[in-house]
VOBA-1610 file (N, C-alpha, C; in pm, whole numbers, padded with zeros to 5 digits, always signed):
BEGIN
Unk+00094-00117+00004Unk-00001+00010+00003Unk+00093+00127+00007Unk+00047+00222-00070Unk+00124+00358-00078Unk+00063+00450+00015Unk+00144+00522+00080Unk+00105+00637+00164Unk+00155+00774+00104Unk+00076+00850+00075Unk+00120+00992+00003Unk+00124+01103+00094Unk+00238+01166+00103Unk+00249+01285+00187Unk+00279+01398+00088Unk+00197+01493+00103Unk+00214+01629+00038Unk+00300+01726+00120Unk+00411+01776+00065Unk+00494+01862+00141Unk+00493+02002+00078Unk+00477+02106+00152Unk+00475+02239+00115Unk+00536+02330+00218Unk+00588+02436+00154Unk+00660+02533+00257Unk+00652+02677+00183Unk+00697+02774+00273Unk+00704+02916+00222Unk+00594+02963+00145Unk+00461+02934+00201Unk+00348+02988+00151Unk+00332+03144+00166Unk+00390+03189+00284Unk+00388+03333+00300Unk+00256+03390+00285Unk+00144+03326+00344Unk+00014+03374+00336Unk-00065+03346+00201Unk+00003+03289+00119Unk-00066+03256-00020Unk-00081+03101-00041Unk-00200+03066-00039Unk-00224+02920-00084Unk-00295+02929-00220Unk-00203+02888-00318Unk-00247+02891-00449Unk-00346+02786-00482Unk-00443+02795-00560Unk-00534+02698-00609Unk-00461+02576-00671Unk-00351+02604-00744Unk-00276+02501-00795Unk-00219+02412-00691Unk-00173+02469-00584Unk-00124+02401-00474Unk-00226+02304-00401Unk-00343+02359-00381Unk-00460+02294-00330Unk-00486+02173-00419Unk-00495+02198-00555Unk-00537+02094-00637Unk-00419+01977-00639Unk-00301+02025-00626Unk-00182+01930-00633Unk-00178+01849-00501Unk-00241+01890-00395Unk-00240+01816-00271Unk-00363+01728-00255Unk-00467+01739-00334Unk-00581+01666-00329Unk-00541+01514-00334Unk-00611+01434-00241Unk-00579+01292-00247Unk-00462+01247-00174Unk-00384+01333-00088Unk-00281+01285-00018Unk-00335+01235+00122Unk-00253+01158+00195Unk-00291+01109+00316Unk-00257+01196+00425Unk-00156+01284+00409Unk-00103+01382+00515Unk-00031+01483+00438Unk-00044+01595+00505Unk+00040+01723+00448Unk+00129+01771+00560Unk+00260+01798+00512Unk+00357+01866+00602Unk+00387+02008+00545Unk+00373+02101+00639Unk+00407+02250+00601Unk+00538+02278+00674Unk+00642+02305+00595Unk+00771+02328+00661Unk+00802+02481+00701Unk+00707+02551+00725Unk+00719+02690+00780Unk+00705+02800+00677Unk+00716+02918+00742Unk+00676+03040+00683Unk+00537+03018+00613Unk+00443+02996+00697Unk+00298+02975+00674Unk+00242+03112+00629Unk+00265+03214+00708Unk+00228+03352+00681Unk+00093+03399+00748Unk-00003+03302+00761Unk-00122+03346+00831Unk-00199+03197+00865Unk-00264+03205+00967Unk-00328+03075+01018Unk-00430+03006+00929Unk-00486+03091+00836Unk-00600+03034+00743Unk-00536+02933+00649Unk-00403+02943+00632Unk-00339+02854+00531Unk-00347+02712+00592Unk-00311+02697+00722Unk-00316+02557+00771Unk-00463+02516+00778Unk-00556+02607+00808Unk-00695+02566+00814Unk-00735+02511+00672Unk-00699+02585+00571Unk-00733+02541+00435Unk-00672+02394+00400Unk-00545+02388+00446Unk-00484+02257+00416Unk-00558+02137+00496Unk-00603+02168+00613Unk-00683+02065+00703Unk-00799+02031+00626Unk-00856+02102+00534Unk-00976+02064+00461Unk-00940+01949+00369Unk-00815+01931+00323Unk-00753+01834+00236Unk-00715+01710+00303Unk-00636+01725+00417Unk-00579+01604+00486Unk-00528+01655+00620Unk-00491+01562+00713Unk-00444+01594+00829Unk-00303+01673+00801Unk-00260+01760+00890Unk-00152+01842+00877Unk-00054+01842+00997Unk+00077+01827+00950Unk+00192+01864+01054Unk+00252+01996+01005Unk+00244+02097+01084Unk+00310+02215+01045Unk+00405+02276+01149Unk+00509+02341+01113Unk+00597+02415+01204Unk+00606+02556+01160Unk+00652+02645+01242Unk+00669+02781+01217Unk+00807+02814+01150Unk+00805+02910+01061Unk+00927+02958+01005Unk+00964+03101+01061Unk+01058+03159+01002Unk+01112+03284+01040Unk+01023+03406+01037Unk+00925+03385+00948Unk+00828+03503+00917Unk+00699+03488+00997Unk+00686+03356+01065Unk+00563+03335+01123Unk+00565+03386+01277Unk+00505+03497+01296Unk+00505+03557+01429Unk+00367+03599+01467Unk+00363+03644+01590Unk+00229+03674+01644Unk+00181+03567+01723Unk+00054+03594+01787Unk-00006+03496+01885Unk-00037+03372+01803Unk-00093+03375+01681Unk-00141+03251+01607Unk-00018+03156+01593Unk+00105+03210+01563Unk+00207+03118+01531Unk+00267+03049+01656Unk+00240+03081+01764Unk+00294+03021+01882Unk+00244+02876+01901Unk+00136+02831+01830Unk+00084+02708+01855Unk+00175+02604+01760Unk+00255+02657+01677Unk+00340+02582+01591Unk+00474+02577+01635Unk+00531+02459+01661Unk+00672+02444+01699Unk+00776+02480+01599Unk+00901+02498+01644Unk+01001+02536+01547Unk+01048+02405+01471Unk+01036+02295+01535Unk+01072+02169+01477Unk+00962+02067+01517Unk+00952+01953+01453Unk+00866+01853+01483Unk+00911+01721+01415Unk+00915+01623+01506Unk+00931+01483+01446Unk+00808+01395+01451Unk+00768+01351+01330Unk+00644+01273+01309Unk+00682+01132+01255Unk+00593+01036+01293Unk+00610+00911+01234Unk+00481+00881+01144Unk+00506+00876+01010Unk+00417+00848+00912Unk+00439+00722+00834Unk+00338+00634+00819Unk+00362+00511+00740Unk+00489+00434+00782Unk+00529+00425+00912Unk+00643+00366+00958Unk+00779+00439+00942Unk+00772+00551+00888Unk+00888+00640+00871Unk+00906+00759+00964Unk+01026+00780+01014Unk+01052+00894+01107Unk+01085+01011+01004Unk+01002+01122+01029Unk+01025+01246+00947Unk+01050+01353+01040Unk+01167+01416+01033Unk+01189+01539+01100Unk+01175+01660+01022Unk+01092+01758+01081Unk+01061+01877+00999Unk+01117+01996+01072Unk+01184+02079+00995Unk+01242+02215+01041Unk+01227+02311+00930Unk+01239+02433+00952Unk+01236+02541+00845Unk+01369+02545+00776Unk+01467+02592+00852Unk+01594+02623+00795Unk+01702+02508+00816Unk+01727+02443+00718Unk+01815+02321+00730Unk+01960+02347+00797Unk+01992+02489+00789Unk+02118+02523+00854Unk+02118+02532+00995Unk+02000+02530+01059Unk+01972+02515+01203Unk+01946+02373+01244Unk+01973+02283+01178Unk+01949+02135+01211Unk+02043+02098+01336Unk+01976+02056+01438Unk+02052+02000+01559Unk+02026+01867+01582Unk+01931+01798+01517Unk+01906+01651+01540Unk+02015+01584+01476Unk+02029+01457+01529Unk+02132+01373+01469Unk+02065+01285+01360Unk+02092+01314+01234Unk+02024+01232+01122Unk+02052+01088+01128Unk+02147+01029+01203Unk+02167+00900+01222Unk+02103+00839+01327Unk+02014+00910+01400Unk+01934+00861+01517Unk+01797+00808+01472Unk+01794+00729+01368Unk+01664+00666+01328Unk+01579+00764+01246Unk+01624+00860+01190Unk+01542+00958+01115Unk+01557+00912+00963Unk+01441+00895+00904Unk+01446+00848+00767Unk+01435+00965+00659Unk+01380+01060+00698Unk+01357+01185+00614Unk+01375+01313+00692Unk+01447+01424+00638Unk+01444+01557+00680Unk+01382+01644+00589Unk+01278+01717+00636Unk+01208+01800+00551Unk+01228+01940+00596Unk+01277+02036+00506Unk+01310+02169+00539Unk+01257+02257+00430Unk+01237+02382+00458Unk+01204+02488+00358Unk+01304+02604+00357Unk+01260+02724+00366Unk+01339+02850+00386Unk+01399+02900+00277Unk+01483+02808+00189Unk+01569+02858+00072Unk+01486+02891-00041Unk+01365+02843-00055Unk+01278+02848-00169Unk+01331+02774-00282Unk+01428+02689-00263Unk+01497+02614-00369Unk+01453+02466-00354Unk+01374+02412-00449Unk+01344+02274-00432Unk+01467+02184-00435Unk+01475+02080-00355Unk+01591+01981-00362Unk+01562+01849-00304Unk+01600+01755-00359Unk+01597+01612-00302Unk+01732+01558-00315Unk+01780+01508-00182Unk+01912+01457-00181Unk+01914+01341-00079Unk+01996+01243-00087Unk+02010+01133+00010Unk+02161+01137+00064Unk+02182+01158+00186Unk+02299+01145+00254Unk+02299+01072+00366Unk+02400+00976+00358Unk+02403+00872+00478Unk+02282+00795+00485Unk+02197+00778+00382Unk+02085+00689+00400Unk+01955+00768+00442Unk+01978+00903+00464Unk+01873+00993+00513Unk+01826+01073+00385Unk+01703+01082+00355Unk+01635+01162+00245Unk+01631+01302+00292Unk+01683+01398+00231Unk+01678+01537+00260Unk+01579+01594+00145Unk+01465+01668+00193Unk+01365+01709+00100Unk+01337+01843+00126Unk+01344+01940+00038Unk+01297+02069+00044Unk+01192+02088-00074Unk+01066+02121-00049Unk+00974+02126-00152Unk+00988+02258-00223Unk+01078+02349-00191Unk+01070+02476-00258Unk+00956+02558-00192Unk+00920+02664-00272Unk+00818+02757-00228Unk+00696+02751-00310Unk+00579+02745-00235Unk+00440+02747-00303Unk+00378+02884-00295Unk+00446+02969-00230Unk+00385+03100-00214Unk+00423+03209-00323Unk+00426+03331-00283Unk+00476+03437-00386Unk+00597+03401-00447Unk+00616+03432-00581Unk+00738+03397-00646Unk+00846+03497-00583Unk+00968+03433-00568Unk+01082+03506-00521Unk+01196+03494-00618Unk+01246+03616-00662Unk+01334+03621-00766Unk+01291+03544-00886Unk+01366+03453-00941Unk+01315+03372-01068Unk+01308+03217-01020Unk+01281+03194-00892Unk+01279+03060-00841Unk+01134+03002-00893Unk+01135+02862-00912Unk+00998+02813-00949Unk+00905+02812-00823Unk+00772+02798-00861Unk+00673+02773-00760Unk+00652+02622-00747Unk+00674+02559-00638Unk+00681+02413-00633Unk+00623+02361-00498Unk+00586+02245-00484Unk+00560+02160-00370Unk+00618+02015-00402Unk+00614+01933-00305Unk+00676+01784-00311Unk+00571+01694-00279Unk+00595+01584-00343Unk+00511+01455-00291Unk+00615+01365-00248Unk+00586+01286-00146Unk+00664+01176-00095Unk+00564+01060-00075Unk+00595+00960-00157Unk+00520+00833-00154Unk+00593+00734-00077Unk+00545+00682+00031Unk+00597+00574+00108Unk+00532+00444+00059Unk+00620+00362+00001Unk+00579+00224-00058Unk+00635+00113+00022Unk+00593-00007+00001Unk+00662-00122+00058Unk+00803-00135+00005Unk+00838-00072-00103Unk+00965-00079-00166Unk+01065+00042-00138Unk+01006+00139-00058Unk+01083+00247-00024Unk+01014+00381-00024Unk+01094+00494-00043Unk+01055+00633-00041Unk+01061+00676-00186Unk+00963+00751-00244Unk+00968+00803-00380Unk+00930+00948-00362Unk+01039+01034-00363Unk+01013+01179-00346Unk+01004+01249-00499Unk+00921+01342-00514Unk+00921+01406-00641Unk+00871+01552-00626Unk+00932+01635-00702Unk+00903+01783-00695Unk+00804+01817-00798Unk+00690+01887-00764Unk+00591+01925-00868Unk+00585+02068-00875Unk+00607+02119-01014Unk+00602+02255-01043Unk+00454+02299-01058Unk+00428+02406-01005Unk+00285+02444-01011Unk+00254+02563-01117Unk+00370+02612-01172Unk+00352+02729-01265Unk+00338+02851-01181Unk+00220+02935-01229Unk+00180+03053-01147Unk+00274+03166-01177Unk+00218+03289-01128Unk+00298+03418-01158Unk+00389+03442-01064
//
């Protein structure tokens, strides 16, 4: 059986219709920070259950309910979520299967020491000439299948 995780980051208060459509049908959503406003997570919860952390632009009373990091177990895999990979303090060798980060707005999939590092890029307002993206992570009996999805947009 396949468990599908939609991964989004750096919405900065903008949840694009293309992102909502791209996340339809997932089993769980991870938001890796810079949410921008609480309504973003509320809208994501209409699609699937959500794990969200706060990023450096998330401030105010509403943002306090979101931790700076979160470790979650989904489909038997341990996933560590933080906003800025440069602030990683967890030991990737300590049973973590996936490290999800955002912040850079640059989508990236990498495997180091058997740990999958996944940055979905930014699904919010375009920054510089970087693409508008989110990621899908399929957990299958045969392993992990990460993929970056380009959303287009202005």
